[in-house]
DSSP file (Angstrom, degrees, kcal/mol; ACC not computed):
  #  RESIDUE AA STRUCTURE BP1 BP2  ACC     N-H-->O    O-->H-N    N-H-->O    O-->H-N    TCO  KAPPA ALPHA  PHI   PSI    X-CA   Y-CA   Z-CA
    1    1 A M              0   0    0      0, 0.0     2,-0.3     0, 0.0    65,-0.2   0.000 360.0 360.0 360.0 131.9   -2.4   18.4  -14.1
    2    2 A V  E     +A   65   0A   0     63,-2.3    63,-3.0     2,-0.0     2,-0.3  -0.955 360.0 177.4-125.8 149.6   -2.6   17.9  -10.3
    3    3 A S  E     +A   64   0A   0     -2,-0.3     2,-0.3    61,-0.2    61,-0.2  -0.989   8.2 177.3-147.7 158.4   -2.2   14.7   -8.4
    4    4 A Q  E     -A   63   0A   0     59,-1.7    59,-2.6    -2,-0.3     2,-0.3  -0.960  24.8-124.9-161.3 140.8   -2.2   13.3   -4.9
    5    5 A K  E     +A   62   0A   0     -2,-0.3     2,-0.3    57,-0.3    57,-0.3  -0.639  31.7 172.4 -87.5 146.9   -2.0   10.0   -3.1
    6    6 A T  E     -A   61   0A   0     55,-2.7    55,-2.5    -2,-0.3     2,-0.5  -0.970  27.8-122.9-150.1 160.3   -4.5    8.9   -0.7
    7    7 A T  E     -A   60   0A   0     -2,-0.3     2,-0.3    53,-0.2    53,-0.2  -0.910  26.4-121.1-111.0 132.4   -5.4    5.8    1.3
    8    8 A I        +     0   0    0     51,-2.6    50,-2.7    -2,-0.5    51,-0.1  -0.564  32.1 178.4 -70.3 129.4   -8.8    4.1    1.1
    9    9 A K        +     0   0    0     72,-0.5    -1,-0.1    -2,-0.3    48,-0.1   0.683  41.1 105.7-110.1 -27.4  -10.3    4.0    4.6
   10   10 A N  S >  S-     0   0    0     71,-0.2     3,-1.7     1,-0.1    48,-0.1  -0.391  73.3-126.6 -66.8 139.1  -13.7    2.5    4.3
   11   11 A P  T 3  S+     0   0    0      0, 0.0    46,-0.3     0, 0.0    -1,-0.1   0.664 104.4  46.0 -64.2 -21.1  -13.7   -1.1    5.6
   12   12 A T  T 3  S-     0   0    0      1,-0.3    -2,-0.1    44,-0.1     2,-0.1   0.454  99.1-138.7-101.9   0.9  -15.2   -2.8    2.5
   13   13 A G    <   -     0   0    0     -3,-1.7     2,-1.2     1,-0.2    -1,-0.3  -0.371  59.2 -29.8  77.6-158.7  -12.9   -1.0   -0.1
   14   14 A L  S    S+     0   0    0     41,-2.4    41,-0.3    36,-0.1    -1,-0.2  -0.577  80.2 156.6 -96.6  75.2  -14.6    0.1   -3.3
   15   15 A H     >  -     0   0    0     -2,-1.2     4,-2.7    39,-0.1     5,-0.3  -0.108  63.0 -68.8 -79.5-169.6  -17.3   -2.4   -3.8
   16   16 A L  H  > S+     0   0    0      1,-0.2     4,-2.5     2,-0.2     5,-0.1   0.885 128.5  45.9 -57.7 -49.9  -20.4   -1.4   -5.9
   17   17 A R  H  > S+     0   0    0      2,-0.2     4,-1.9     1,-0.2    -1,-0.2   0.958 119.3  39.4 -64.4 -53.1  -22.1    1.3   -3.8
   18   18 A P  H  > S+     0   0    0      0, 0.0     4,-3.0     0, 0.0    -1,-0.2   0.896 114.3  55.6 -63.2 -34.7  -18.9    3.3   -2.8
   19   19 A A  H  X S+     0   0    0     -4,-2.7     4,-2.5     1,-0.2     5,-0.2   0.902 106.0  52.1 -61.8 -39.2  -17.6    2.8   -6.4
   20   20 A G  H  X S+     0   0    0     -4,-2.5     4,-2.8    -5,-0.3     5,-0.2   0.939 110.9  46.5 -60.6 -45.5  -20.9    4.4   -7.7
   21   21 A I  H  X S+     0   0    0     -4,-1.9     4,-2.5     1,-0.2     5,-0.2   0.929 111.1  52.1 -57.4 -47.2  -20.4    7.4   -5.4
   22   22 A F  H  X S+     0   0    0     -4,-3.0     4,-2.3     1,-0.2    -1,-0.2   0.919 114.5  42.6 -56.2 -45.5  -16.7    7.7   -6.5
   23   23 A C  H  X S+     0   0    0     -4,-2.5     4,-2.7     2,-0.2    -2,-0.2   0.910 112.5  52.1 -73.6 -41.6  -17.7    7.7  -10.2
   24   24 A R  H  < S+     0   0    0     -4,-2.8     4,-0.4    -5,-0.2    -1,-0.2   0.892 111.4  48.2 -61.9 -35.7  -20.8   10.0   -9.8
   25   25 A T  H >< S+     0   0    0     -4,-2.5     3,-1.6    -5,-0.2     4,-0.2   0.962 112.2  47.4 -70.3 -49.1  -18.6   12.5   -8.1
   26   26 A A  H >< S+     0   0    0     -4,-2.3     3,-1.8    18,-0.3    -2,-0.2   0.877 106.4  60.7 -55.5 -37.5  -15.8   12.3  -10.7
   27   27 A S  T 3< S+     0   0    0     -4,-2.7    -1,-0.3     1,-0.3    -2,-0.2   0.634  88.7  71.7 -69.7 -11.1  -18.5   12.7  -13.5
   28   28 A Q  T <  S+     0   0    0     -3,-1.6     2,-0.3    -4,-0.4    -1,-0.3   0.571  91.5  71.7 -78.9  -7.6  -19.5   16.0  -12.1
   29   29 A F  S <  S-     0   0    0     -3,-1.8     4,-0.1    -4,-0.2    41,-0.0  -0.822  72.1-141.5-112.3 152.6  -16.3   17.6  -13.4
   30   30 A R  S    S+     0   0    0     -2,-0.3    -1,-0.1     2,-0.1    40,-0.1   0.710  75.2  98.5 -77.4 -25.2  -15.1   18.4  -16.8
   31   31 A S  S    S-     0   0    0     36,-0.1     2,-0.5     1,-0.1    36,-0.3  -0.211  85.9-108.1 -61.3 151.1  -11.6   17.3  -16.0
   32   32 A K  E     -B   66   0A   0     34,-3.0    34,-2.3    11,-0.0     2,-0.5  -0.737  40.4-166.0 -79.5 125.9  -10.2   13.9  -17.0
   33   33 A I  E     +B   65   0A   0     -2,-0.5    11,-2.2    32,-0.2    12,-0.5  -0.960  17.2 158.4-121.4 121.2  -10.0   12.1  -13.6
   34   34 A T  E     -BC  64  43A   0     30,-2.9    30,-3.1    -2,-0.5     2,-0.3  -0.842  21.9-151.2-129.4 169.3   -7.9    8.8  -13.4
   35   35 A F  E     -BC  63  42A   0      7,-2.3     7,-2.7    -2,-0.3     2,-0.4  -0.985   5.2-144.0-143.2 158.2   -6.3    7.0  -10.6
   36   36 A Q  E     +BC  62  41A   0     26,-2.0    26,-2.3    -2,-0.3     2,-0.4  -0.978  15.8 176.2-124.8 131.6   -3.3    4.8  -10.3
   37   37 A I  E >  S- C   0  40A   0      3,-2.3     3,-2.1    -2,-0.4     2,-0.2  -0.969  70.8 -40.8-133.6 118.5   -2.9    1.7   -8.0
   38   38 A G  T 3  S-     0   0    0     -2,-0.4     0, 0.0    22,-0.3     0, 0.0  -0.494 125.5 -25.3  60.3-127.9    0.3   -0.2   -8.5
   39   39 A N  T 3  S+     0   0    0     -2,-0.2     2,-0.5    -3,-0.1    -1,-0.3   0.244 118.4 101.7 -96.6  11.4    0.9   -0.4  -12.2
   40   40 A T  E <   -C   37   0A   0     -3,-2.1    -3,-2.3    13,-0.1     2,-0.5  -0.832  49.9-168.6-101.0 129.7   -2.7    0.0  -13.1
   41   41 A T  E     -C   36   0A   0     -2,-0.5     2,-0.3    -5,-0.2    -5,-0.2  -0.974  16.1-179.3-114.9 135.1   -4.3    3.3  -14.3
   42   42 A A  E     -C   35   0A   0     -7,-2.7    -7,-2.3    -2,-0.5     2,-0.6  -0.907  33.1-105.8-132.5 157.7   -8.1    3.4  -14.4
   43   43 A N  E >   -C   34   0A   0     -2,-0.3     3,-1.3    -9,-0.2     7,-0.3  -0.706  21.1-153.3 -81.7 121.0  -10.8    5.9  -15.4
   44   44 A A  T 3  S+     0   0    0    -11,-2.2   -18,-0.3    -2,-0.6   -17,-0.2   0.577  92.1  61.4 -72.0  -7.1  -12.5    7.3  -12.2
   45   45 A K  T 3  S+     0   0    0    -12,-0.5     2,-0.5   -19,-0.2    -1,-0.2   0.360  90.3  80.2 -97.1   5.7  -15.7    8.0  -14.2
   46   46 A S    <>  -     0   0    0     -3,-1.3     4,-2.4     1,-0.2     5,-0.2  -0.946  61.5-159.7-117.5 118.5  -16.2    4.3  -15.1
   47   47 A V  H  > S+     0   0    0     -2,-0.5     4,-3.1     1,-0.2     5,-0.3   0.914  96.3  55.0 -56.5 -44.2  -17.8    2.0  -12.5
   48   48 A L  H  > S+     0   0    0      1,-0.2     4,-2.5     2,-0.2    -1,-0.2   0.909 109.0  46.6 -59.5 -44.1  -16.3   -1.0  -14.4
   49   49 A S  H  > S+     0   0    0      2,-0.2     4,-0.9     1,-0.2    -1,-0.2   0.929 113.8  48.1 -65.4 -41.2  -12.8    0.4  -14.2
   50   50 A V  H  <>S+     0   0    0     -4,-2.4     5,-0.5    -7,-0.3     3,-0.4   0.907 115.9  43.0 -69.5 -42.0  -13.1    1.2  -10.5
   51   51 A L  H ><5S+     0   0    0     -4,-3.1     3,-1.3     1,-0.2    -1,-0.2   0.874 110.1  57.9 -68.2 -35.2  -14.5   -2.2   -9.7
   52   52 A G  H 3<5S+     0   0    0     -4,-2.5    -1,-0.2    -5,-0.3    -2,-0.2   0.696  94.7  65.5 -67.5 -19.6  -11.9   -3.9  -11.9
   53   53 A A  T 3<5S-     0   0    0     -4,-0.9    -1,-0.3    -3,-0.4    -2,-0.2   0.640  95.5-143.6 -80.4 -10.6   -9.1   -2.3   -9.9
   54   54 A C  T < 5 -     0   0    0     -3,-1.3     2,-0.4    -4,-0.3    -3,-0.1   0.916  24.2-170.0  54.7  51.5  -10.1   -4.4   -6.8
   55   55 A I      < -     0   0    0     -5,-0.5   -41,-2.4   -41,-0.3     2,-0.2  -0.626   4.5-173.3 -85.2 126.2   -9.3   -1.6   -4.4
   56   56 A K    >   -     0   0    0     -2,-0.4     3,-2.2   -43,-0.2   -48,-0.2  -0.690  37.5 -69.1-114.4 165.7   -9.5   -2.7   -0.7
   57   57 A V  T 3  S+     0   0    0    -46,-0.3   -48,-0.2     1,-0.2    -1,-0.1  -0.299 121.0  23.2 -52.7 131.2   -9.2   -1.0    2.6
   58   58 A G  T 3  S+     0   0    0    -50,-2.7    -1,-0.2     1,-0.3     2,-0.2   0.262  88.5 134.9  95.1 -12.1   -5.7    0.3    3.2
   59   59 A D    <   -     0   0    0     -3,-2.2   -51,-2.6   -51,-0.1     2,-0.5  -0.470  50.5-135.1 -72.1 143.2   -4.8    0.5   -0.4
   60   60 A E  E     -A    7   0A   0    -53,-0.2   -22,-0.3    -2,-0.2     2,-0.3  -0.863  25.0-178.7 -98.6 127.2   -3.1    3.6   -1.6
   61   61 A I  E     -A    6   0A   0    -55,-2.5   -55,-2.7    -2,-0.5     2,-0.5  -0.873  21.5-138.9-120.4 155.6   -4.2    5.2   -4.8
   62   62 A E  E     -AB   5  36A   0    -26,-2.3   -26,-2.0    -2,-0.3     2,-0.4  -0.965  16.7-151.4-113.5 116.1   -3.0    8.3   -6.7
   63   63 A L  E     -AB   4  35A   0    -59,-2.6   -59,-1.7    -2,-0.5     2,-0.5  -0.703  10.9-166.4 -87.1 138.6   -5.7   10.5   -8.1
   64   64 A I  E     -AB   3  34A   0    -30,-3.1   -30,-2.9    -2,-0.4     2,-0.4  -0.988   4.2-173.5-130.7 125.0   -4.8   12.5  -11.2
   65   65 A C  E     +AB   2  33A   0    -63,-3.0   -63,-2.3    -2,-0.5     2,-0.4  -0.962   4.0 178.8-122.4 130.2   -6.9   15.3  -12.5
   66   66 A E  E     + B   0  32A   0    -34,-2.3   -34,-3.0    -2,-0.4     2,-0.3  -0.979  39.9  51.9-135.3 121.6   -6.3   17.1  -15.8
   67   67 A G  S >  S-     0   0    0     -2,-0.4     3,-1.2   -36,-0.3     4,-0.2  -0.925  94.8 -46.0 149.1-171.2   -8.5   19.9  -17.1
   68   68 A E  T 3  S+     0   0    0     -2,-0.3     3,-0.2     1,-0.3    -1,-0.1   0.786 132.4  32.7 -67.5 -29.8  -10.1   23.2  -16.5
   69   69 A D  T 3> S+     0   0    0      1,-0.1     4,-2.5    -3,-0.1    -1,-0.3  -0.100  78.8 128.5-116.3  38.1  -11.5   22.3  -13.0
   70   70 A E  H <> S+     0   0    0     -3,-1.2     4,-2.8     1,-0.2     5,-0.2   0.884  70.0  51.7 -60.1 -45.7   -8.7   20.0  -11.9
   71   71 A E  H  > S+     0   0    0     -4,-0.2     4,-2.0     1,-0.2    -1,-0.2   0.912 113.4  44.2 -64.0 -43.8   -8.0   21.6   -8.6
   72   72 A E  H  > S+     0   0    0      2,-0.2     4,-2.2     1,-0.2     5,-0.2   0.880 113.7  51.7 -66.9 -41.2  -11.7   21.5   -7.5
   73   73 A A  H  X S+     0   0    0     -4,-2.5     4,-2.5     2,-0.2     5,-0.2   0.940 109.9  48.2 -63.9 -46.2  -12.0   17.9   -8.8
   74   74 A L  H  X S+     0   0    0     -4,-2.8     4,-2.2     1,-0.2     5,-0.2   0.906 112.0  49.2 -59.7 -42.8   -9.0   16.7   -6.8
   75   75 A A  H  X S+     0   0    0     -4,-2.0     4,-1.7    -5,-0.2    -1,-0.2   0.918 113.5  46.2 -64.1 -41.3  -10.2   18.4   -3.6
   76   76 A E  H  X S+     0   0    0     -4,-2.2     4,-2.5     2,-0.2     5,-0.2   0.905 112.4  49.7 -68.2 -46.3  -13.7   16.9   -3.9
   77   77 A M  H  X S+     0   0    0     -4,-2.5     4,-1.7     1,-0.2    -1,-0.2   0.921 112.8  47.0 -60.6 -43.2  -12.4   13.4   -4.8
   78   78 A L  H  X S+     0   0    0     -4,-2.2     4,-2.2    -5,-0.2    -1,-0.2   0.867 110.4  54.5 -66.9 -35.9  -10.1   13.5   -1.8
   79   79 A K  H  X S+     0   0    0     -4,-1.7     4,-1.9    -5,-0.2    -2,-0.2   0.925 108.7  46.4 -64.4 -47.4  -12.9   14.8    0.4
   80   80 A I  H  <>S+     0   0    0     -4,-2.5     5,-2.9     1,-0.2     4,-0.2   0.846 113.9  49.3 -71.9 -29.9  -15.3   11.9   -0.4
   81   81 A I  H ><5S+     0   0    0     -4,-1.7     3,-1.1    -5,-0.2   -72,-0.5   0.904 111.9  48.0 -69.8 -40.8  -12.5    9.3    0.1
   82   82 A E  H 3<5S+     0   0    0     -4,-2.2    -2,-0.2     1,-0.2    -1,-0.2   0.847 108.9  54.9 -66.3 -33.5  -11.6   10.9    3.5
   83   83 A D  T 3<5S-     0   0    0     -4,-1.9     3,-0.3    -5,-0.2    -1,-0.2   0.477 122.0-105.9 -82.9  -3.2  -15.4   10.9    4.4
   84   84 A G  T X 5 -     0   0    0     -3,-1.1     3,-1.5    -4,-0.2    -3,-0.2   0.637  46.2 -90.5  92.3  12.6  -15.6    7.1    3.7
   85   85 A L  T 3 <S-     0   0    0     -5,-2.9   -64,-0.2     1,-0.3    -1,-0.2   0.850  90.1 -46.3  48.8  42.3  -17.5    7.1    0.4
   86   86 A G  T 3         0   0    0     -3,-0.3    -1,-0.3    -6,-0.2    -2,-0.1   0.542 360.0 360.0  79.2  12.4  -20.9    6.9    2.1
   87   87 A E    <         0   0    0     -3,-1.5    -2,-0.1    -4,-0.1    -3,-0.1   0.395 360.0 360.0-118.2 360.0  -20.0    4.2    4.6
């Protein structure tokens, strides 16, 4: 298991379009990918879970990856967040 905290930078947070990018990217990996915000843990591969977390700009989330490609998955998830999730 690997994990790392990161801050959401895109101005609109994780609304539908960036949430879709987030989930599509997570779904490319075999590892279980979740994220934690406050006391809530959500599945990064589920658009409904991501939207339900109501993540806004400036929110800090912790990405948690468990599985055979966990290192690669964490690196890619951090990269797309750093790049603004398409915005």
